[in-house]
TILORO-490134 format. One record per residue: x, y, z of N, C-alpha, C in turn; residue number from 0. Coordinates in pm, 1 decimal. Example, Ala and Ser with C-alpha at 12.3 -4.5 7.8 and 13.67 -1.06 7.14 Angstrom:
2
      n_x      n_y      n_z     ca_x     ca_y     ca_z      c_x      c_y      c_z pos
   1319.0   -569.0    780.0   1230.0   -450.0    780.0   1320.0   -330.0    780.0   0
   1285.0   -225.0    708.0   1367.0   -106.0    714.0   1290.0      3.0    787.0   1
This chain:
209
      n_x      n_y      n_z     ca_x     ca_y     ca_z      c_x      c_y      c_z pos
   4371.8  -2779.1  -4101.9   4301.6  -2636.2  -4155.8   4340.5  -2621.4  -4299.2   0
   4264.2  -2610.7  -4380.9   4293.6  -2583.9  -4525.9   4325.6  -2458.6  -4561.1   1
   4419.5  -2447.3  -4655.8   4487.0  -2329.6  -4708.2   4366.4  -2234.5  -4777.3   2
   4391.8  -2102.5  -4778.1   4263.3  -2016.0  -4851.1   4267.9  -2042.1  -4963.1   3
   4384.3  -2068.8  -5036.3   4373.1  -2137.8  -5205.0   4295.8  -2245.9  -5205.4   4
   4262.8  -2321.7  -5130.6   4183.4  -2459.0  -5151.9   4037.6  -2415.2  -5123.1   5
   4009.3  -2288.9  -5044.4   3850.9  -2279.7  -5020.0   3775.7  -2218.2  -5155.0   6
   3633.1  -2198.8  -5127.9   3567.1  -2126.1  -5207.9   3579.5  -1987.2  -5211.1   7
   3552.4  -1926.4  -5326.3   3564.8  -1769.5  -5316.6   3456.5  -1711.7  -5215.7   8
   3333.5  -1800.4  -5191.9   3266.7  -1745.0  -5061.1   3333.1  -1747.7  -4940.0   9
   3393.0  -1840.8  -4907.0   3469.7  -1886.9  -4778.1   3591.1  -1769.7  -4771.6  10
   3638.3  -1761.0  -4850.9   3746.5  -1643.2  -4869.2   3697.5  -1513.6  -4825.9  11
   3588.5  -1461.1  -4887.7   3544.0  -1358.4  -4877.8   3472.6  -1352.2  -4716.2  12
   3404.6  -1436.1  -4681.2   3343.8  -1453.5  -4558.7   3466.4  -1426.2  -4438.6  13
   3581.8  -1505.2  -4455.8   3681.5  -1479.5  -4385.1   3738.1  -1351.1  -4368.0  14
   3765.6  -1287.1  -4505.2   3810.9  -1162.8  -4530.8   3716.6  -1050.1  -4464.9  15
   3585.0  -1091.2  -4447.7   3490.6   -970.6  -4383.2   3478.5  -1006.1  -4234.7  16
   3530.7  -1098.4  -4183.9   3526.6  -1147.7  -4044.3   3610.0  -1040.5  -3956.2  17
   3594.8  -1075.2  -3812.2   3679.4  -1009.9  -3718.5   3811.2  -1072.2  -3713.9  18
   3824.4  -1171.1  -3777.0   3977.4  -1226.7  -3770.6   4064.7  -1123.1  -3867.0  19
   4209.6  -1120.6  -3797.4   4286.0  -1017.3  -3893.1   4340.0  -1089.1  -4007.2  20
   4332.4  -1227.5  -4008.2   4356.4  -1287.0  -4142.0   4256.1  -1376.6  -4187.4  21
   4262.5  -1378.5  -4313.2   4325.5  -1312.5  -4421.7   4296.4  -1158.8  -4414.3  22
   4395.6  -1072.7  -4466.5   4372.0   -927.0  -4461.8   4414.8   -867.5  -4611.3  23
   4459.6   -765.2  -4594.9   4494.7   -682.9  -4711.6   4609.1   -759.8  -4805.8  24
   4699.1   -789.7  -4694.9   4818.7   -881.5  -4775.8   4763.4   -981.5  -4884.2  25
   4694.5  -1073.2  -4829.2   4654.8  -1179.1  -4881.8   4545.6  -1139.8  -5011.5  26
   4464.9  -1041.6  -4974.1   4388.2   -986.8  -5092.3   4486.4   -937.8  -5181.9  27
   4596.6   -875.3  -5165.0   4666.0   -824.1  -5265.5   4724.2   -931.0  -5348.9  28
   4777.8  -1045.7  -5282.1   4850.9  -1156.1  -5363.7   4705.3  -1219.5  -5465.5  29
   4572.9  -1220.9  -5398.9   4477.1  -1264.6  -5476.3   4467.5  -1199.5  -5618.0  30
   4488.1  -1052.8  -5584.5   4451.6   -974.2  -5729.1   4549.7   -989.6  -5805.8  31
   4668.1  -1026.9  -5757.6   4804.2  -1038.8  -5881.1   4794.6  -1157.1  -5923.3  32
   4743.6  -1275.8  -5875.2   4701.7  -1393.1  -5914.5   4600.7  -1420.0  -6017.4  33
   4490.2  -1304.5  -5982.7   4371.8  -1293.0  -6079.3   4448.0  -1221.5  -6224.2  34
   4523.4  -1149.2  -6198.5   4579.5  -1061.0  -6325.7   4647.1  -1168.8  -6407.5  35
   4749.7  -1243.7  -6354.9   4822.2  -1364.6  -6401.9   4731.7  -1472.2  -6488.7  36
   4623.9  -1497.7  -6401.6   4503.3  -1587.1  -6471.9   4438.0  -1525.8  -6581.8  37
   4425.5  -1418.2  -6599.5   4325.1  -1325.4  -6664.9   4446.9  -1356.0  -6796.1  38
   4563.5  -1316.8  -6785.5   4669.4  -1304.9  -6916.3   4668.3  -1465.1  -6951.5  39
   4670.1  -1549.4  -6871.3   4650.2  -1693.1  -6910.9   4517.3  -1722.4  -6997.3  40
   4434.6  -1665.4  -6978.5   4322.4  -1672.9  -7045.4   4312.9  -1628.1  -7167.7  41
   4355.5  -1513.7  -7182.6   4388.7  -1459.7  -7313.0   4490.1  -1541.7  -7405.5  42
   4579.6  -1602.3  -7341.2   4674.2  -1654.3  -7407.0   4617.6  -1791.2  -7479.4  43
   4540.8  -1835.6  -7371.8   4463.9  -1970.8  -7421.0   4370.5  -1956.9  -7536.1  44
   4300.5  -1842.6  -7535.8   4210.7  -1813.9  -7615.8   4274.6  -1743.9  -7764.2  45
   4391.2  -1728.8  -7765.0   4473.0  -1685.4  -7854.3   4551.4  -1793.8  -7965.4  46
   4610.5  -1891.8  -7868.5   4703.8  -2015.0  -7912.5   4596.1  -2086.3  -7997.7  47
   4662.9  -2124.3  -8113.4   4591.8  -2244.4  -8203.3   4473.9  -2188.3  -8292.3  48
   4489.6  -2038.3  -8286.6   4380.4  -1970.9  -8366.0   4437.8  -1924.7  -8491.6  49
   4403.7  -1968.3  -8617.4   4453.9  -1937.2  -8744.9   4484.0  -1782.4  -8743.4  50
   4370.1  -1711.3  -8708.7   4391.1  -1541.0  -8714.7   4526.7  -1501.9  -8656.6  51
   4551.8  -1578.0  -8560.6   4661.9  -1528.2  -8440.1   4802.5  -1611.5  -8473.5  52
   4785.5  -1676.0  -8598.1   4925.1  -1769.8  -8622.1   5059.7  -1673.0  -8593.2  53
   5052.5  -1563.6  -8630.9   5181.6  -1503.5  -8649.7   5225.8  -1465.9  -8484.9  54
   5147.0  -1465.1  -8385.0   5196.6  -1436.9  -8231.8   5173.6  -1558.6  -8178.8  55
   5143.8  -1681.3  -8211.9   5117.3  -1822.8  -8164.3   5250.9  -1858.3  -8079.3  56
   5381.5  -1815.4  -8128.3   5486.9  -1883.8  -8036.7   5500.6  -1783.1  -7920.9  57
   5459.7  -1659.2  -7963.2   5503.0  -1565.4  -7842.4   5388.2  -1566.0  -7737.5  58
   5263.1  -1612.3  -7746.0   5158.2  -1617.3  -7653.9   5162.9  -1772.5  -7593.0  59
   5238.5  -1848.7  -7636.0   5276.7  -1989.0  -7566.3   5387.0  -1952.2  -7469.3  60
   5471.2  -1859.5  -7517.0   5578.7  -1829.0  -7398.9   5520.9  -1737.4  -7295.1  61
   5432.3  -1668.6  -7327.2   5368.0  -1566.2  -7236.6   5294.0  -1641.8  -7145.2  62
   5219.0  -1768.2  -7189.7   5143.1  -1838.0  -7109.1   5230.4  -1924.6  -7011.6  63
   5338.7  -1967.6  -7052.6   5432.6  -2018.0  -6950.7   5465.6  -1922.1  -6830.9  64
   5508.1  -1789.1  -6880.6   5513.2  -1696.4  -6780.2   5435.5  -1675.3  -6698.5  65
   5305.0  -1628.2  -6729.4   5189.3  -1593.3  -6666.2   5134.6  -1730.4  -6555.5  66
   5165.6  -1868.9  -6632.7   5116.7  -1938.5  -6512.8   5221.8  -1962.4  -6410.3  67
   5327.7  -1955.5  -6442.5   5441.7  -1959.7  -6331.9   5425.0  -1824.7  -6197.3  68
   5376.1  -1730.2  -6299.9   5343.5  -1604.4  -6185.5   5241.3  -1641.7  -6095.6  69
   5124.8  -1692.3  -6147.1   5009.9  -1707.7  -6093.0   5022.7  -1814.6  -5972.1  70
   5127.7  -1928.0  -5991.1   5160.5  -2013.7  -5891.7   5231.5  -1928.1  -5769.8  71
   5305.9  -1846.5  -5837.0   5398.3  -1781.6  -5728.8   5311.6  -1711.6  -5634.2  72
   5216.7  -1620.5  -5689.8   5139.2  -1531.7  -5619.9   5035.7  -1607.5  -5562.3  73
   4989.7  -1699.0  -5579.5   4900.5  -1778.0  -5526.4   4970.7  -1839.9  -5384.3  74
   5091.5  -1866.8  -5395.0   5164.9  -1907.5  -5251.4   5177.3  -1806.3  -5190.2  75
   5167.2  -1655.3  -5236.3   5189.8  -1545.8  -5139.3   5090.5  -1550.1  -5029.6  76
   4938.5  -1578.3  -5084.2   4834.2  -1584.0  -5007.2   4865.5  -1631.0  -4849.2  77
   4905.8  -1755.1  -4857.9   4954.1  -1808.4  -4723.5   5052.3  -1755.8  -4661.4  78
   5166.1  -1695.0  -4761.4   5272.8  -1651.5  -4686.0   5239.3  -1544.5  -4576.0  79
   5152.5  -1452.6  -4657.1   5104.0  -1335.3  -4582.8   5041.0  -1369.9  -4453.0  80
   4960.8  -1476.0  -4465.6   4909.8  -1509.6  -4304.8   4993.7  -1557.1  -4227.8  81
   5099.8  -1647.0  -4272.6   5212.3  -1701.3  -4180.1   5290.0  -1580.2  -4136.0  82
   5323.1  -1493.4  -4185.9   5411.9  -1406.6  -4149.9   5347.0  -1300.6  -4039.9  83
   5180.3  -1270.8  -4077.9   5137.9  -1196.8  -3962.6   5113.4  -1285.3  -3851.7  84
   5085.3  -1406.3  -3863.0   5044.0  -1486.6  -3733.3   5210.0  -1489.3  -3641.4  85
   5291.2  -1496.5  -3726.8   5446.6  -1505.8  -3645.8   5468.6  -1359.1  -3565.7  86
   5420.4  -1253.7  -3642.5   5448.3  -1132.5  -3567.1   5338.0  -1113.2  -3451.6  87
   5224.8  -1167.3  -3452.7   5131.4  -1158.1  -3364.2   5179.7  -1249.9  -3240.0  88
   5221.5  -1360.1  -3274.2   5280.2  -1446.2  -3166.6   5403.6  -1390.4  -3096.9  89
   5497.3  -1301.0  -3154.6   5595.3  -1250.5  -3101.0   5553.5  -1121.7  -3017.0  90
   5444.8  -1055.2  -3052.2   5404.1   -947.3  -2951.0   5329.7   -999.5  -2825.9  91
   5275.1  -1138.3  -2854.6   5215.8  -1204.2  -2745.6   5313.0  -1280.9  -2623.5  92
   5416.8  -1253.2  -2672.3   5545.3  -1321.4  -2580.3   5529.5  -1279.0  -2456.8  93
   5573.5  -1313.5  -2341.5   5590.1  -1235.3  -2183.3   5669.7  -1142.4  -2195.7  94
   5669.0  -1041.1  -2117.1   5784.7   -917.3  -2100.9   5780.3   -873.7  -1959.3  95
   5781.5   -965.7  -1871.7   5794.1   -923.3  -1732.3   5934.3   -903.5  -1684.5  96
   5998.5   -962.3  -1739.6   6176.9   -938.8  -1713.6   6239.6   -860.2  -1823.3  97
   6349.2   -826.2  -1775.4   6439.2   -756.4  -1882.6   6469.8   -838.6  -1979.4  98
   6497.3   -972.1  -1948.9   6550.1  -1076.9  -2063.2   6429.5  -1129.1  -2136.5  99
   6303.1  -1101.1  -2092.2   6214.5  -1144.6  -2164.1   6132.2  -1032.3  -2270.9 100
   6182.3   -902.9  -2203.8   6164.2   -779.3  -2307.8   6255.4   -791.3  -2413.5 101
   6375.4   -827.6  -2403.9   6481.7   -821.7  -2490.4   6415.1   -907.1  -2603.7 102
   6410.9  -1058.6  -2541.0   6385.1  -1153.7  -2647.0   6262.1  -1140.6  -2714.2 103
   6165.8  -1066.3  -2662.9   6046.0  -1034.2  -2728.4   6070.5   -937.8  -2832.2 104
   6142.2   -824.3  -2791.8   6164.7   -713.9  -2876.5   6262.7   -780.2  -2995.5 105
   6350.5   -876.5  -2983.5   6408.8   -926.7  -3088.4   6350.2  -1006.9  -3189.5 106
   6227.4  -1068.8  -3141.1   6154.7  -1142.8  -3228.0   6067.0  -1069.8  -3298.8 107
   6017.2   -955.4  -3246.3   5916.4   -878.0  -3293.4   5978.1   -815.1  -3427.6 108
   6113.9   -778.7  -3413.6   6177.8   -701.8  -3534.3   6211.9   -815.3  -3606.9 109
   6224.4   -911.0  -3579.7   6263.5  -1024.6  -3679.7   6163.8  -1062.3  -3775.0 110
   6038.7  -1066.2  -3697.6   5897.7  -1084.1  -3789.9   5861.9   -967.7  -3869.5 111
   5894.0   -837.2  -3807.3   5873.0   -722.6  -3911.7   5932.4   -735.2  -4019.8 112
   6066.3   -766.7  -4015.8   6145.8   -761.5  -4149.1   6090.6   -856.3  -4241.9 113
   6034.6   -968.1  -4175.9   5988.6  -1055.0  -4281.7   5830.3  -1015.9  -4334.6 114
   5781.4   -949.0  -4229.1   5657.2   -871.2  -4285.2   5645.8   -779.7  -4377.3 115
   5801.1   -723.8  -4380.2   5835.7   -623.9  -4474.8   5869.8   -686.3  -4626.9 116
   5930.2   -791.9  -4611.4   5977.8   -900.6  -4726.5   5874.6   -940.9  -4816.0 117
   5796.7  -1002.0  -4719.1   5680.7  -1066.2  -4803.9   5581.0   -978.4  -4878.7 118
   5540.1   -864.8  -4839.8   5441.5   -796.3  -4933.9   5546.1   -705.5  -5034.6 119
   5659.3   -704.2  -5019.6   5761.2   -649.6  -5107.4   5779.9   -719.7  -5215.1 120
   5779.6   -860.5  -5194.8   5787.7   -967.7  -5300.1   5646.2   -963.9  -5389.5 121
   5537.2   -975.4  -5304.7   5384.5   -957.2  -5370.0   5401.5   -835.4  -5465.6 122
   5465.5   -725.0  -5426.2   5467.9   -599.5  -5492.1   5550.3   -630.8  -5632.5 123
   5639.1   -696.8  -5614.3   5743.1   -724.9  -5723.3   5679.2   -796.3  -5838.9 124
   5601.3   -901.2  -5765.3   5525.8  -1003.7  -5866.9   5412.4   -939.7  -5932.0 125
   5354.3   -846.0  -5875.6   5217.0   -763.2  -5952.7   5276.9   -701.9  -6052.1 126
   5395.7   -624.0  -5996.7   5461.2   -529.2  -6135.8   5496.1   -606.8  -6251.2 127
   5533.1   -760.7  -6234.8   5528.2   -835.3  -6336.8   5427.5   -859.8  -6394.0 128
   5323.9   -892.7  -6337.2   5189.5   -922.0  -6411.1   5157.2   -792.7  -6489.9 129
   5184.1   -696.3  -6423.7   5146.4   -570.2  -6498.7   5214.9   -576.4  -6642.1 130
   5310.3   -601.4  -6671.0   5408.0   -634.3  -6770.8   5363.9   -767.1  -6870.1 131
   5313.4   -854.1  -6804.2   5272.8   -959.6  -6897.9   5138.5   -936.6  -6956.5 132
   5054.9   -860.6  -6871.6   4918.3   -812.2  -6917.7   4936.3   -701.3  -7056.9 133
   5050.6   -645.1  -7033.9   5061.5   -556.1  -7145.6   5077.0   -647.7  -7290.6 134
   5165.6   -754.2  -7285.5   5177.2   -833.4  -7387.8   5060.8   -907.4  -7422.3 135
   5000.5   -939.9  -7350.0   4854.7   -979.4  -7358.1   4754.8   -891.7  -7443.0 136
   4772.9   -765.9  -7403.1   4699.4   -650.2  -7467.9   4734.2   -624.4  -7602.5 137
   4873.4   -635.1  -7619.1   4928.6   -622.0  -7751.8   4908.5   -715.9  -7881.6 138
   4880.5   -871.0  -7807.5   4881.9   -924.8  -7913.7   4779.7  -1049.2  -7898.7 139
   4681.8  -1030.7  -7814.2   4584.4  -1123.2  -7761.0   4470.9  -1124.2  -7871.6 140
   4404.9  -1207.6  -7856.5   4258.0  -1240.9  -7916.6   4182.9  -1105.5  -7893.4 141
   4140.8  -1024.7  -8002.3   4051.6   -912.0  -7981.2   3917.9   -945.7  -7924.3 142
   3880.3  -1088.6  -7932.3   3723.6  -1108.9  -7875.5   3738.2  -1109.4  -7710.3 143
   3874.7  -1125.7  -7665.5   3880.4  -1137.4  -7494.9   3998.4   -999.0  -7462.2 144
   3992.0   -904.8  -7563.1   4112.7   -811.7  -7508.8   4070.3   -727.6  -7396.0 145
   3915.3   -724.3  -7352.0   3910.6   -656.9  -7222.6   3950.8   -743.4  -7109.5 146
   3963.0   -855.4  -7127.3   4003.0   -942.3  -6992.5   4153.3   -900.6  -6984.0 147
   4225.1   -845.2  -7095.6   4369.6   -806.8  -7077.7   4351.3   -696.9  -6978.6 148
   4268.9   -607.2  -7031.2   4247.1   -474.3  -6932.2   4208.5   -510.0  -6796.9 149
   4125.1   -591.5  -6786.3   4084.0   -636.1  -6641.3   4191.1   -686.1  -6561.4 150
   4290.3   -758.3  -6650.0   4415.3   -803.9  -6584.2   4527.0   -711.3  -6531.2 151
   4536.4   -601.5  -6600.6   4643.6   -489.9  -6573.7   4587.7   -430.3  -6436.4 152
   4453.1   -414.0  -6461.9   4373.7   -328.7  -6332.1   4404.2   -412.5  -6193.5 153
   4374.4   -536.6  -6213.1   4381.3   -636.7  -6079.0   4534.2   -627.8  -6037.5 154
   4616.2   -633.2  -6131.4   4767.3   -630.1  -6071.4   4815.4   -500.1  -6021.0 155
   4754.9   -375.3  -6085.0   4779.9   -270.4  -6042.8   4720.4   -253.9  -5890.6 156
   4616.8   -323.5  -5874.7   4552.2   -309.5  -5718.6   4629.8   -388.3  -5631.2 157
   4673.6   -501.7  -5668.5   4756.4   -579.3  -5607.2   4890.9   -495.9  -5571.9 158
   4944.8   -446.0  -5651.8   5084.8   -364.5  -5649.0   5073.3   -263.1  -5561.7 159
   4956.6   -191.1  -5565.0   4934.9    -76.5  -5448.5   4915.3   -115.8  -5318.5 160
   4824.0   -232.2  -5309.7   4786.7   -264.6  -5183.6   4899.9   -333.1  -5123.4 161
   4974.5   -413.1  -5187.6   5103.8   -466.6  -5128.5   5191.9   -355.8  -5090.3 162
   5209.0   -254.1  -5164.9   5314.9   -151.2  -5112.9   5264.9    -80.3  -4993.4 163
   5134.5    -79.4  -4951.7   5099.1    -25.5  -4848.5   5128.2   -110.0  -4714.3 164
   5125.8   -241.0  -4739.8   5184.3   -339.6  -4602.8   5353.9   -306.0  -4598.8 165
   5416.9   -300.1  -4695.9   5536.4   -269.7  -4690.4   5581.6   -134.9  -4615.7 166
   5487.6    -14.5  -4635.6   5498.4    113.2  -4585.6   5483.5     81.2  -4416.5 167
   5371.5     23.5  -4383.2   5322.0      3.8  -4280.2   5431.7    -77.0  -4171.2 168
   5470.7   -194.9  -4224.6   5562.2   -269.9  -4167.8   5717.6   -195.1  -4160.7 169
   5747.4   -153.3  -4241.2   5905.8    -81.5  -4238.5   5893.9     27.6  -4152.9 170
   5799.0     94.2  -4136.3   5774.5    208.5  -4047.5   5788.6    160.7  -3898.9 171
   5767.6     57.8  -3865.4   5789.0    -14.6  -3725.5   5943.1    -56.8  -3697.3 172
   6016.3    -70.3  -3792.3   6142.0   -134.2  -3783.0   6253.5    -33.9  -3704.7 173
   6331.9    -95.2  -3613.2   6429.4    -31.3  -3551.4   6543.7    -43.4  -3663.5 174
   6576.1   -107.0  -3705.9   6679.6   -116.3  -3816.1   6646.4    -12.7  -3940.2 175
   6688.9    107.6  -3908.9   6637.0    189.8  -4031.7   6716.6    180.9  -4155.5 176
   6848.8    119.6  -4147.5   6893.5     97.1  -4282.2   6824.0    -18.0  -4361.2 177
   6787.8   -117.9  -4279.5   6713.4   -231.7  -4354.6   6601.2   -157.5  -4422.2 178
   6530.2    -88.3  -4315.3   6389.6    -26.9  -4378.0   6419.6     82.3  -4521.2 179
   6530.3    139.8  -4498.2   6552.9    234.3  -4579.1   6581.0    151.3  -4739.2 180
   6646.6     56.5  -4723.6   6703.4    -39.6  -4837.7   6555.2    -81.9  -4897.1 181
   6461.2   -147.8  -4805.9   6341.9   -208.9  -4862.8   6256.4    -87.5  -4941.0 182
   6246.2     14.3  -4873.9   6141.2    125.0  -4912.8   6221.1    164.4  -5040.9 183
   6340.7    177.8  -5054.3   6388.9    205.9  -5198.5   6386.8     94.0  -5302.6 184
   6358.4    -30.0  -5268.1   6334.6   -139.0  -5355.7   6201.0   -109.8  -5380.3 185
   6115.8    -98.6  -5292.8   5972.5    -62.6  -5340.9   5927.1     30.5  -5436.2 186
   6035.0    181.6  -5390.1   6013.6    283.4  -5507.4   6039.7    248.3  -5635.7 187
   6146.9    160.9  -5649.8   6190.4    141.7  -5790.4   6081.8     53.2  -5855.7 188
   6016.1    -36.5  -5764.1   5905.0   -132.8  -5819.0   5774.4    -42.3  -5862.5 189
   5749.0     49.2  -5805.1   5650.0    152.7  -5828.3   5680.7    245.0  -5918.2 190
   5798.3    277.5  -5929.2   5831.5    371.3  -6037.0   5800.7    367.2  -6187.9 191
   5685.1    442.5  -6239.7   5643.7    453.8  -6366.7   5518.7    369.4  -6391.2 192
   5480.8    287.5  -6259.0   5371.8    187.0  -6277.9   5255.1    263.8  -6303.8 193
   5228.2    363.7  -6255.1   5099.2    462.6  -6281.8   5072.2    464.6  -6414.0 194
   5153.9    522.9  -6493.8   5187.6    562.7  -6624.8   5149.8    440.6  -6722.5 195
   5221.2    324.0  -6678.8   5253.4    201.5  -6757.1   5089.9    175.2  -6747.4 196
   5038.8    150.5  -6663.0   4885.7    106.9  -6618.4   4812.5    167.5  -6707.2 197
   4802.7    292.5  -6690.7   4726.2    386.6  -6784.1   4735.9    358.0  -6923.1 198
   4853.6    353.2  -6982.6   4876.5    331.3  -7126.2   4827.3    196.1  -7157.5 199
   4849.9     86.7  -7086.0   4794.6    -36.9  -7105.2   4638.0    -29.9  -7141.5 200
   4565.0     32.4  -7010.8   4418.8     50.6  -7035.2   4371.7    129.3  -7152.6 201
   4456.3    221.7  -7190.0   4391.7    282.6  -7304.3   4441.1    222.9  -7435.6 202
   4537.2    111.9  -7447.2   4571.0     44.6  -7539.5   4440.3    -28.0  -7552.2 203
   4392.2    -98.4  -7451.5   4275.4   -183.9  -7464.5   4173.2   -129.7  -7503.9 204
   4136.6    -33.1  -7458.2   4033.2     58.8  -7525.8   4005.5     92.3  -7637.8 205
   4144.3     99.0  -7714.5   4108.6    143.1  -7854.0   4092.7     13.9  -7926.7 206
   4108.4    -92.8  -7881.4   4084.8   -212.9  -7935.7   3938.0   -299.2  -7936.6 207
   3853.4   -209.6  -7837.9   3734.0   -257.5  -7819.2   3629.4   -221.6  -7911.3 208
């Protein structure tokens, strides 16, 4: 079975719309983040080598390297979300007839839930990074494609907020409340100030149109 990243957009959307639980919101969040990184790369590629933007050429080359690494990272998270969800569903499907089976099942569910909290948390962190990279594209990028930097920040913002919802729902089912508390605190740190930053970048782009 081929990975989601190797399928056409139409296939991905068809599977997203289907009765199957995967791909779902977690994979969609990763796609949003990857789209953001790709748009930042696009702005870089259309700025690098242009005489008009010679002063920022080195900066944009460095930004391109970071955005491409981030795009690869987020693309990998599409499958990671599906894998962790399948692991969780497999744990829920284990037998629970005896006390031993119930205990084993519960332990595996909780272990899978921890992973299902970590994966979207990593996605949220990556999407926040994508927001910051899009700011640099908006500040220094080719004005002919500056609206794409704006589209990039909004894609990253959608990915960030969507990933956060998956952290919340999975952390809420954890019995290890200390672990949950720690992960939720990490998420709040990632989210802190994001709304204002995104609006600032969006407005910056608007002033350049």
